[in-house]
FIPADO-328228 format. One line per field, with one value per residue (C-alpha): residue number from 1; residue in three letters; x, y, z. Coordinates in nm, 2 decimals, always signed. Layout:
filum = NUM	...
rotor = ala	...
xx = X	...
yy = Y	...
zz = Z	...
end
This chain:
filum = 1	2	3	4	5	6	7	8	9	10	11	12	13	14	15	16	17	18	19	20	21	22	23	24	25	26	27	28	29	30	31	32	33	34	35	36	37	38	39	40	41	42	43	44	45	46	47	48	49	50	51	52	53	54	55	56	57	58	59	60	61	62	63	64	65	66	67	68	69	70	71	72	73	74	75	76	77	78	79	80	81	82	83	84	85	86	87	88	89	90	91	92	93	94	95	96	97	98	99	100	101	102	103	104	105	106	107	108	109	110	111	112	113	114	115	116	117	118	119	120	121	122	123	124	125	126	127	128	129	130	131	132	133	134	135	136	137	138	139	140	141	142	143	144	145	146	147	148	149	150	151	152	153	154	155	156	157	158	159	160	161	162	163	164	165	166	167	168	169	170	171	172	173	174	175	176	177	178	179	180	181	182	183	184	185	186	187	188	189	190	191	192	193	194	195	196	197	198	199	200	201	202	203	204	205	206	207	208	209	210	211	212	213	214	215	216	217	218	219	220	221	222	223	224	225	226	227	228	229	230	231	232	233	234	235	236	237	238	239	240	241	242	243	244	245	246	247	248	249	250	251	252	253	254	255	256	257	258	259	260	261	262	263	264	265	266	267	268	269	270	271	272	273	274	275	276	277	278	279	280	281	282	283	284	285	286	287	288	289	290	291	292	293	294	295	296	297	298	299	300	301	302	303	304	305	306	307	308	309	310	311	312	313	314	315	316	317	318	319	320	321	322	323	324	325	326	327	328	329	330	331	332	333	334	335	336	337	338	339	340	341	342	343	344	345	346	347	348	349	350	351	352	353	354	355	356	357	358	359	360	361	362	363	364	365	366	367	368	369	370	371	372	373	374	375	376	377	378	379	380	381	382	383	384	385	386	387	388	389	390	391	392	393	394	395	396	397	398	399	400	401	402	403	404	405	406	407	408	409	410	411	412	413	414	415	416	417	418	419	420	421	422	423	424	425	426	427	428	429	430	431	432	433	434	435	436	437	438	439	440	441	442	443	444	445	446	447	448	449	450	451	452	453	454	455	456	457	458	459	460	461	462	463	464	465	466	467	468	469	470	471	472	473	474	475	476	477	478	479	480	481	482	483	484	485	486	487	488	489	490	491	492	493	494	495	496	497	498	499	500	501	502	503	504	505	506	507	508	509	510	511	512	513	514	515	516	517	518	519	520	521	522	523	524	525	526	527	528
rotor = met	asp	arg	arg	thr	leu	leu	gln	gly	ala	ala	ala	ala	ala	phe	ala	ser	ala	ala	pro	ala	ile	ala	gln	pro	ala	arg	thr	ala	thr	leu	arg	phe	val	pro	gln	ala	asn	leu	thr	ala	leu	asp	pro	ile	trp	thr	ser	ala	ile	val	thr	gln	met	his	gly	tyr	his	val	tyr	asp	thr	leu	tyr	ala	val	asp	gly	asn	gln	gln	pro	lys	pro	gln	met	ala	gln	gly	his	ser	val	ser	pro	asp	phe	arg	val	trp	his	ile	arg	leu	arg	glu	gly	leu	arg	phe	his	asp	gly	glu	pro	val	arg	ala	gln	asp	cys	ala	ala	ser	leu	glu	arg	trp	ala	lys	arg	asp	pro	phe	gly	gln	ile	leu	ala	ala	val	val	asp	arg	trp	gly	ala	ser	asp	asp	arg	thr	ile	glu	ile	arg	leu	lys	arg	pro	phe	pro	leu	leu	leu	asp	ala	leu	ala	lys	pro	asp	ala	asn	val	pro	phe	val	met	pro	glu	arg	leu	ala	arg	thr	asp	ala	asn	thr	gln	val	ser	glu	val	val	gly	ser	gly	pro	tyr	arg	phe	val	arg	asp	glu	phe	val	ser	gly	ser	arg	val	val	tyr	ala	lys	asn	asp	ala	tyr	val	pro	arg	gln	glu	pro	ser	asp	trp	ala	ser	gly	gly	lys	val	ala	tyr	phe	pro	arg	ile	glu	trp	his	ile	leu	pro	asp	pro	ala	thr	ala	ser	ala	ala	leu	gln	ser	gly	glu	val	asp	trp	val	glu	gln	pro	leu	ser	asp	leu	ile	pro	thr	leu	gln	arg	asn	arg	asn	ile	ala	ile	asp	ile	leu	asn	pro	ala	gly	leu	leu	ser	ile	met	arg	leu	asn	his	leu	gln	ala	pro	phe	asn	asp	val	lys	val	arg	gln	ala	val	ala	leu	ser	val	asp	gln	pro	glu	tyr	met	gln	ala	thr	leu	gly	ser	asp	arg	ser	val	trp	arg	glu	cys	arg	ser	leu	phe	pro	cys	gly	thr	pro	phe	gly	val	glu	asp	leu	ser	glu	phe	asn	arg	ala	pro	arg	ser	leu	asp	arg	ala	arg	ala	ala	leu	gln	ala	ser	gly	tyr	lys	gly	glu	lys	val	val	ile	ile	asn	pro	thr	asp	phe	pro	leu	ile	gly	pro	his	gly	gln	leu	thr	ala	asp	arg	leu	arg	arg	ile	gly	met	asn	val	glu	leu	ala	glu	thr	asp	trp	gly	thr	val	val	gln	arg	arg	val	arg	lys	glu	pro	val	glu	gln	gly	gly	trp	ser	ile	phe	his	thr	tyr	gly	ser	ser	leu	ala	tyr	leu	asn	pro	ala	val	ser	ser	leu	val	lys	gly	pro	gly	ala	asn	gly	trp	phe	gly	trp	tyr	thr	ser	pro	arg	ala	glu	glu	leu	ile	gln	ala	trp	leu	asp	ala	gly	glu	pro	asp	arg	gln	arg	ser	leu	ala	asn	glu	ile	asn	lys	leu	ala	gln	asp	asp	val	ala	thr	ile	pro	leu	gly	gln	phe	tyr	ile	arg	thr	ala	his	arg	arg	ser	ile	thr	gly	leu	ala	lys	gly	ser	met	pro	tyr	pro	trp	gly	val	arg	pro	ala
xx = +2.29	+2.15	+1.80	+1.65	+1.77	+1.65	+1.30	+1.26	+1.38	+1.13	+0.85	+0.94	+0.96	+0.63	+0.47	+0.62	+0.53	+0.20	+0.03	-0.16	-0.48	-0.73	-1.09	-1.19	-1.55	-1.70	-1.48	-1.78	-1.91	-1.61	-1.32	-1.02	-0.79	-0.47	-0.44	-0.12	-0.16	-0.38	-0.70	-0.70	-0.88	-1.23	-1.31	-1.18	-1.24	-1.05	-0.74	-0.58	-0.43	-0.47	-0.59	-0.87	-0.96	-0.98	-1.22	-1.42	-1.46	-1.62	-1.87	-1.94	-2.03	-1.96	-2.16	-1.92	-1.62	-1.34	-1.32	-1.00	-0.94	-0.97	-1.29	-1.57	-1.88	-2.21	-2.21	-2.47	-2.58	-2.83	-2.70	-2.66	-2.75	-2.57	-2.70	-2.61	-2.36	-2.20	-2.25	-2.54	-2.51	-2.80	-2.71	-2.99	-2.96	-3.04	-3.36	-3.35	-3.03	-3.03	-2.79	-2.70	-2.92	-3.22	-3.26	-3.29	-2.99	-3.10	-2.95	-2.90	-2.68	-2.47	-2.44	-2.32	-2.08	-1.92	-1.90	-1.71	-1.48	-1.39	-1.25	-0.99	-0.90	-0.66	-0.87	-1.18	-1.03	-0.98	-1.34	-1.47	-1.31	-1.55	-1.86	-2.12	-2.35	-2.37	-2.74	-3.04	-3.34	-3.53	-3.45	-3.31	-3.14	-2.82	-2.77	-2.41	-2.40	-2.06	-1.92	-1.76	-1.74	-1.53	-1.48	-1.32	-1.61	-1.69	-1.32	-1.32	-1.63	-1.49	-1.15	-1.04	-0.77	-0.73	-0.93	-1.22	-1.55	-1.75	-2.12	-2.25	-2.57	-2.61	-2.61	-2.25	-2.14	-2.21	-1.92	-1.63	-1.39	-1.10	-1.28	-1.35	-1.71	-1.86	-2.03	-1.95	-2.27	-2.25	-2.46	-2.19	-2.18	-2.07	-2.16	-1.90	-1.96	-1.87	-1.93	-1.66	-1.40	-1.08	-0.81	-0.48	-0.66	-0.97	-1.21	-1.54	-1.77	-2.11	-2.28	-2.53	-2.83	-3.01	-2.74	-2.84	-2.54	-2.53	-2.60	-2.27	-1.97	-1.73	-1.44	-1.19	-1.40	-1.70	-1.98	-2.16	-2.01	-2.13	-2.06	-2.02	-1.91	-2.16	-1.87	-1.52	-1.27	-0.95	-0.69	-0.42	-0.09	+0.19	+0.47	+0.53	+0.64	+0.33	+0.11	+0.29	+0.26	-0.12	-0.16	+0.03	-0.17	-0.50	-0.59	-0.63	-0.73	-0.55	-0.25	-0.25	+0.12	+0.35	+0.71	+0.91	+1.17	+0.90	+0.75	+0.98	+0.86	+0.49	+0.55	+0.67	+0.32	+0.09	-0.21	-0.11	-0.12	+0.08	-0.08	-0.03	-0.37	-0.26	-0.10	-0.04	+0.21	+0.28	+0.52	+0.71	+0.77	+0.93	+0.73	+0.89	+0.71	+0.73	+0.57	+0.85	+1.22	+1.45	+1.24	+1.08	+1.41	+1.44	+1.82	+1.78	+1.52	+1.75	+2.03	+1.80	+1.70	+2.06	+2.11	+1.84	+1.97	+1.65	+1.79	+1.89	+1.54	+1.37	+1.60	+1.53	+1.17	+1.15	+1.49	+1.71	+1.44	+1.42	+1.12	+0.90	+1.07	+1.23	+1.40	+1.18	+1.25	+0.94	+0.66	+0.42	+0.46	+0.71	+0.54	+0.23	+0.14	+0.30	+0.56	+0.86	+1.19	+1.27	+1.44	+1.51	+1.88	+1.88	+1.72	+1.97	+2.25	+2.41	+2.30	+2.56	+2.61	+2.92	+2.71	+2.43	+2.67	+2.82	+2.48	+2.36	+2.67	+2.61	+2.24	+2.30	+2.13	+2.14	+2.11	+1.74	+1.60	+1.45	+1.18	+1.10	+0.77	+0.80	+0.59	+0.75	+0.45	+0.46	+0.72	+0.68	+0.74	+0.93	+1.27	+1.26	+1.23	+1.53	+1.73	+1.65	+1.75	+2.08	+2.16	+2.06	+2.27	+2.56	+2.53	+2.52	+2.16	+2.02	+1.78	+1.52	+1.36	+1.02	+0.91	+0.56	+0.28	+0.12	-0.20	+0.00	+0.18	-0.15	-0.28	+0.04	+0.10	-0.20	-0.03	+0.12	+0.30	+0.68	+0.84	+0.88	+0.50	+0.43	+0.48	+0.70	+0.95	+0.94	+0.72	+0.73	+0.44	+0.34	+0.03	-0.11	+0.03	-0.33	-0.33	-0.04	-0.13	-0.16	-0.17	-0.55	-0.53	-0.18	-0.13	+0.25	+0.29	+0.01	+0.12	-0.18	+0.01	-0.17	-0.49	-0.31	-0.19	+0.03	+0.36	+0.18	+0.40	+0.34	+0.38	+0.15	+0.33	+0.25	-0.12	-0.11	+0.04	-0.21	-0.50	-0.35	-0.32	-0.69	-0.78	-0.56	-0.76	-0.47	-0.28	+0.05	-0.01	-0.11	+0.21	+0.42	+0.25	+0.28	+0.65	+0.69	+0.49	+0.70	+1.03	+0.91	+0.81	+1.15	+1.34	+1.12	+1.15	+0.77	+0.80	+1.10	+1.02	+1.19	+1.10	+0.82	+0.71	+0.45	+0.29	+0.25	-0.05	-0.08	-0.40	-0.50	-0.63	-0.95	-1.07	-1.09	-1.23	-0.99	-1.05	-0.78	-0.77	-0.58	-0.63	-0.79	-1.17	-1.41	-1.65	-1.61	-1.40	-1.57	-1.49	-1.31
yy = -3.88	-3.53	-3.44	-3.38	-3.72	-3.90	-3.75	-3.81	-4.17	-4.21	-4.09	-4.33	-4.62	-4.53	-4.52	-4.85	-5.04	-5.04	-4.70	-4.57	-4.75	-4.49	-4.59	-4.48	-4.38	-4.30	-4.03	-3.81	-3.83	-3.75	-3.50	-3.64	-3.37	-3.37	-3.05	-2.88	-3.01	-3.20	-3.02	-3.01	-2.68	-2.65	-2.29	-2.04	-1.75	-1.90	-1.97	-1.80	-2.13	-2.15	-2.51	-2.41	-2.11	-2.35	-2.57	-2.25	-2.18	-2.52	-2.48	-2.11	-1.81	-1.44	-1.12	-0.98	-1.12	-0.99	-1.03	-1.07	-0.69	-0.72	-0.52	-0.61	-0.76	-0.87	-1.24	-1.34	-0.97	-0.85	-0.50	-0.22	+0.14	+0.40	+0.70	+1.05	+1.09	+0.75	+0.62	+0.37	+0.08	-0.14	-0.47	-0.67	-1.04	-1.24	-1.45	-1.82	-1.84	-2.14	-2.30	-2.67	-2.75	-2.62	-2.29	-1.97	-1.73	-1.42	-1.08	-1.16	-1.45	-1.23	-0.95	-1.20	-1.36	-1.03	-0.92	-1.25	-1.22	-0.86	-0.97	-1.21	-1.05	-0.76	-0.57	-0.66	-0.51	-0.18	-0.18	-0.29	+0.02	+0.24	+0.02	+0.14	-0.16	-0.48	-0.54	-0.61	-0.40	-0.71	-1.07	-0.99	-0.65	-0.62	-0.28	-0.16	+0.16	+0.34	+0.60	+0.77	+0.70	+0.40	+0.40	+0.06	-0.12	-0.33	-0.41	-0.55	-0.76	-0.89	-0.99	-1.29	-1.43	-1.52	-1.45	-1.46	-1.31	-1.63	-1.64	-1.90	-1.94	-1.69	-1.97	-2.06	-1.71	-1.62	-1.86	-1.67	-1.57	-1.73	-2.07	-2.29	-2.34	-2.68	-2.75	-2.69	-2.54	-2.29	-2.20	-2.26	-2.49	-2.79	-2.95	-3.08	-3.46	-3.49	-3.87	-3.93	-3.69	-3.86	-3.61	-3.71	-3.92	-3.79	-3.49	-3.53	-3.27	-3.33	-3.10	-2.86	-2.92	-2.62	-2.38	-2.12	-1.98	-1.62	-1.58	-1.40	-1.60	-1.71	-1.46	-1.53	-1.55	-1.38	-1.47	-1.80	-2.08	-2.38	-2.72	-2.98	-3.27	-3.43	-3.52	-3.39	-3.60	-3.45	-3.72	-3.63	-3.75	-3.57	-3.76	-3.57	-3.88	-4.07	-3.78	-3.76	-4.13	-4.12	-3.84	-4.02	-4.35	-4.16	-4.24	-3.87	-3.59	-3.29	-3.23	-2.87	-2.83	-3.09	-3.07	-2.85	-3.12	-3.36	-3.11	-3.23	-3.59	-3.47	-3.26	-3.56	-3.72	-3.62	-3.69	-3.42	-3.04	-2.79	-2.45	-2.14	-2.05	-1.75	-1.50	-1.26	-1.50	-1.56	-1.44	-1.67	-1.53	-1.60	-1.48	-1.42	-1.42	-1.06	-1.13	-1.36	-1.35	-1.33	-1.18	-0.91	-0.74	-0.57	-0.60	-0.98	-0.98	-0.77	-1.02	-1.30	-1.08	-1.03	-1.41	-1.46	-1.52	-1.52	-1.72	-2.00	-2.01	-2.00	-2.27	-2.49	-2.53	-2.43	-2.53	-2.31	-2.22	-1.84	-1.81	-1.92	-1.71	-1.38	-1.19	-0.93	-0.76	-0.54	-0.64	-0.54	-0.77	-0.65	-0.55	-0.43	-0.06	-0.04	-0.31	-0.09	-0.19	+0.15	-0.02	+0.12	+0.17	-0.14	-0.35	-0.23	-0.39	-0.70	-1.03	-1.27	-1.51	-1.30	-0.98	-1.17	-1.32	-0.98	-0.83	-1.11	-1.06	-0.69	-0.74	-0.88	-1.21	-1.43	-1.77	-1.80	-2.11	-2.04	-2.30	-2.32	-2.50	-2.67	-2.90	-3.20	-3.27	-2.94	-2.92	-2.54	-2.47	-2.75	-2.69	-2.32	-2.42	-2.66	-2.39	-2.13	-2.37	-2.43	-2.07	-1.95	-2.22	-2.11	-1.75	-1.87	-1.92	-2.19	-2.35	-2.63	-2.75	-2.88	-3.08	-3.20	-3.19	-2.87	-2.92	-2.92	-2.60	-2.43	-2.54	-2.44	-2.10	-1.95	-2.00	-1.70	-1.87	-1.90	-2.19	-2.37	-2.38	-2.49	-2.17	-2.10	-1.85	-1.88	-2.03	-2.01	-1.98	-1.81	-1.64	-1.50	-1.16	-1.04	-1.10	-0.86	-0.60	-0.29	-0.16	-0.23	-0.61	-0.71	-0.88	-0.85	-0.48	-0.42	-0.36	-0.41	-0.64	-0.92	-0.86	-0.90	-1.19	-1.47	-1.32	-1.02	-0.74	-0.43	-0.08	+0.22	+0.41	+0.15	+0.17	+0.55	+0.53	+0.27	+0.48	+0.78	+0.56	+0.47	+0.83	+0.96	+1.05	+1.13	+0.84	+1.01	+1.05	+0.68	+0.58	+0.79	+0.65	+0.29	+0.34	+0.47	+0.18	-0.06	+0.09	+0.09	-0.28	-0.36	-0.18	-0.34	-0.68	-0.72	-1.01	-1.14	-1.19	-1.49	-1.43	-1.41	-1.71	-1.88	-2.21	-2.46	-2.70	-3.03	-3.19	-3.46	-3.35	-3.54	-3.23	-2.87	-2.53	-2.47	-2.11	-1.85	-1.71	-1.67	-2.04	-2.35	-2.31	-2.60	-2.44	-2.44	-2.77	-3.03	-3.34	-3.25
zz = +9.38	+9.41	+9.54	+9.19	+9.06	+9.37	+9.35	+8.97	+9.03	+9.31	+9.09	+8.81	+9.06	+9.22	+8.87	+8.76	+9.08	+9.27	+9.26	+9.57	+9.65	+9.57	+9.48	+9.13	+9.09	+8.75	+8.59	+8.51	+8.87	+9.08	+9.06	+9.24	+9.37	+9.57	+9.78	+9.90	+10.25	+10.49	+10.60	+10.98	+11.05	+10.91	+11.00	+10.75	+10.98	+11.27	+11.05	+10.75	+10.63	+10.25	+10.25	+10.48	+10.26	+9.97	+10.17	+10.24	+9.87	+9.83	+10.11	+10.17	+9.96	+10.00	+9.96	+9.71	+9.52	+9.30	+8.93	+8.72	+8.75	+9.13	+9.13	+9.38	+9.22	+9.38	+9.46	+9.72	+9.71	+9.45	+9.50	+9.75	+9.83	+10.03	+10.22	+10.11	+10.39	+10.30	+10.66	+10.61	+10.36	+10.27	+10.09	+9.94	+9.91	+9.60	+9.62	+9.69	+9.89	+10.12	+10.36	+10.33	+10.63	+10.43	+10.62	+10.41	+10.42	+10.61	+10.65	+11.01	+10.92	+10.70	+10.96	+11.23	+10.99	+10.90	+11.26	+11.35	+11.04	+11.12	+11.46	+11.29	+10.95	+10.93	+10.68	+10.87	+11.19	+11.01	+10.89	+11.23	+11.39	+11.19	+11.21	+11.45	+11.39	+11.19	+11.15	+10.93	+10.84	+10.72	+10.64	+10.29	+10.37	+10.56	+10.72	+10.80	+11.00	+11.00	+11.23	+10.93	+10.56	+10.46	+10.08	+10.07	+10.23	+9.92	+9.87	+10.23	+10.17	+9.84	+9.99	+9.79	+10.03	+10.39	+10.57	+10.32	+10.46	+10.41	+10.53	+10.77	+10.98	+11.26	+11.52	+11.41	+11.34	+11.71	+11.80	+11.96	+11.68	+11.87	+11.88	+11.58	+11.48	+11.56	+11.23	+10.86	+10.71	+10.42	+10.12	+9.85	+9.55	+9.75	+10.08	+10.32	+10.38	+10.74	+10.76	+10.50	+10.63	+10.75	+10.84	+10.68	+10.42	+10.25	+10.23	+10.04	+9.90	+9.74	+9.49	+9.65	+9.42	+9.58	+9.48	+9.21	+9.04	+8.92	+8.55	+8.47	+8.35	+8.62	+8.66	+8.94	+9.26	+9.11	+8.87	+8.81	+9.03	+8.83	+9.00	+8.72	+8.93	+9.17	+9.40	+9.48	+9.67	+9.82	+9.85	+10.10	+9.95	+10.13	+9.94	+9.61	+9.42	+9.52	+9.41	+9.08	+9.02	+9.10	+8.85	+8.58	+8.63	+8.62	+8.98	+9.05	+8.82	+8.96	+9.18	+9.31	+9.37	+9.21	+9.33	+9.10	+9.06	+8.92	+8.67	+8.38	+8.43	+8.42	+8.12	+7.92	+7.97	+7.69	+7.91	+8.16	+8.13	+8.34	+8.42	+8.63	+8.78	+8.99	+8.75	+9.05	+9.20	+9.57	+9.84	+10.07	+10.42	+10.75	+11.05	+11.39	+11.73	+11.85	+12.19	+12.32	+12.36	+12.17	+11.89	+12.11	+12.05	+11.71	+11.70	+11.72	+11.45	+11.23	+11.28	+11.15	+10.85	+10.76	+10.74	+10.47	+10.12	+9.90	+9.61	+9.84	+9.99	+9.64	+9.51	+9.81	+9.70	+9.34	+9.19	+8.97	+8.71	+8.76	+8.53	+8.82	+9.10	+9.17	+9.45	+9.62	+9.95	+9.94	+10.17	+9.90	+9.60	+9.34	+9.02	+9.19	+9.25	+9.59	+9.55	+9.47	+9.61	+9.76	+10.05	+10.39	+10.47	+10.68	+10.41	+10.15	+10.36	+10.20	+10.34	+10.47	+10.76	+10.87	+10.89	+11.07	+11.32	+11.40	+11.44	+11.67	+11.89	+11.91	+11.99	+12.33	+12.25	+12.56	+12.41	+12.44	+12.26	+11.92	+11.83	+11.45	+11.39	+11.05	+10.83	+10.68	+10.46	+10.28	+10.00	+9.95	+10.32	+10.49	+10.32	+10.43	+10.80	+10.76	+10.59	+10.85	+11.13	+10.97	+10.90	+11.25	+11.41	+11.20	+11.33	+11.69	+11.79	+12.01	+11.77	+11.80	+11.48	+11.57	+11.27	+11.24	+10.98	+10.85	+11.05	+11.37	+11.27	+11.20	+11.55	+11.73	+11.57	+11.75	+12.09	+12.25	+12.54	+12.57	+12.40	+12.73	+12.75	+12.40	+12.21	+11.91	+11.77	+11.39	+11.12	+10.74	+10.50	+10.18	+10.04	+9.72	+9.62	+9.64	+10.01	+10.05	+9.78	+9.99	+10.35	+10.38	+10.31	+10.42	+10.75	+10.70	+10.78	+11.03	+11.40	+11.63	+11.86	+12.04	+11.83	+11.50	+11.28	+11.42	+11.52	+11.68	+11.54	+11.75	+11.61	+11.69	+11.42	+11.16	+11.26	+11.23	+10.88	+10.76	+10.88	+10.70	+10.39	+10.41	+10.45	+10.17	+9.86	+9.63	+9.46	+9.50	+9.87	+9.90	+9.72	+9.95	+10.26	+10.14	+10.08	+10.44	+10.58	+10.38	+10.51	+10.87	+10.85	+10.69	+10.97	+11.24	+11.07	+11.10	+10.85	+10.65	+10.28	+10.12	+9.75	+9.51	+9.29	+9.08	+9.15	+8.86	+8.89	+8.71	+8.59	+8.35	+8.01	+8.09	+8.28	+8.17	+8.28	+8.57	+8.67	+8.73	+9.08	+9.40	+9.48	+9.31	+9.28	+9.26	+9.01	+8.63	+8.64	+8.41	+8.21	+7.89
end
């Protein structure tokens, strides 16, 4: 019996027998949602994990947000003004904004939140380098003073993907950026119900009755965020067959990421709809730890890159349906303005285990242990770790596959110690194409070293080129620089792309209004 037949049979058996014991409140009162993974980290500034960013969109709000054309629009902001020399920005807050603890949202809260966010986010770090002061001229007016003009400031504040510049109270935003905040207090459309939170089982949100949506229609992350359900429950169901059975039986309303092998079963159910909510697609990646041996050696990293066969990785998680995935070796998403596959000479080289084995032998690899941290509860990631472990063993690497849950991977990947002290060598993940769209937003090509994204790629040359891209005014010059950045990151193996794909989500036809965007949003969803 092959994997596909086994999974489809498991789903049918789960549906025919006892379904999972999930309480069923009144349909109009509760939206029951199955997220991609367990929620273990609650601070969306501390981690870039998508499930935590999804949590953030329930609880927090942002000063600006992008629409469907990826243009920044005021969200918490009423509007802004800029000084004639473009070095002082005043952002005026909307009236009536309140945190879930009842306190008003002040400009001081926003300034502190932005300052903390800018220490963690790659785009924020670029902005922070030109910020002279994050401040407030009064309780409703944020004042950002710059050392020099920064034309992309609003694009940074409207960033839709990890890490999203969410606003929290100043008392929490003063927490060290490398430490998680102690409370979950935002001003968004839903409140986090701490007393009902059970990691690995359930996350609960209650409608924020004090939230006043904007009057414009909802458009991606911008516009009126109308909460139609008084209560949202996340049910953590890591087994795909169990989640599919719960959706078919009506015990849950929405499964964010049904396993691709189970899509045909769901499509045959007339009560279930299949949608693609993120038309920009996503990139799957392998990230290596550049701080520790053996991947502090570019020759060893290149040997790993030569072992990667993208179709094999895509088929491991998405099956053979090429309508939902494509090969893409560019580190900017294919089909986007900078996502041209004008590959470096190294990246044009054919991929094969024989070439990878020869490259590894020539690199001087000394048999150092390679620890792959891998989630068994994440169907879009787990098979990639298993595949990498197999391929690296076959080219001669000393591999340990450390399989846990996604929450543990998120906690462990922040560690910079050697593997003998609890560190790691490789992890796999994916993100919305919008998070990797250009040199300003993408964490995959930046090279700030220990201050950068997990994996800590170091390249002063990449940093110089990215700054030149930011300063370039001509589109042709930007394209040329982006191409150079892309090739440099390919040669350095800053990140290994595994393919580009689209996620299909499944929901019962009893709900409607699911918004398009880079991730599932809680607003707009309502009973059909």
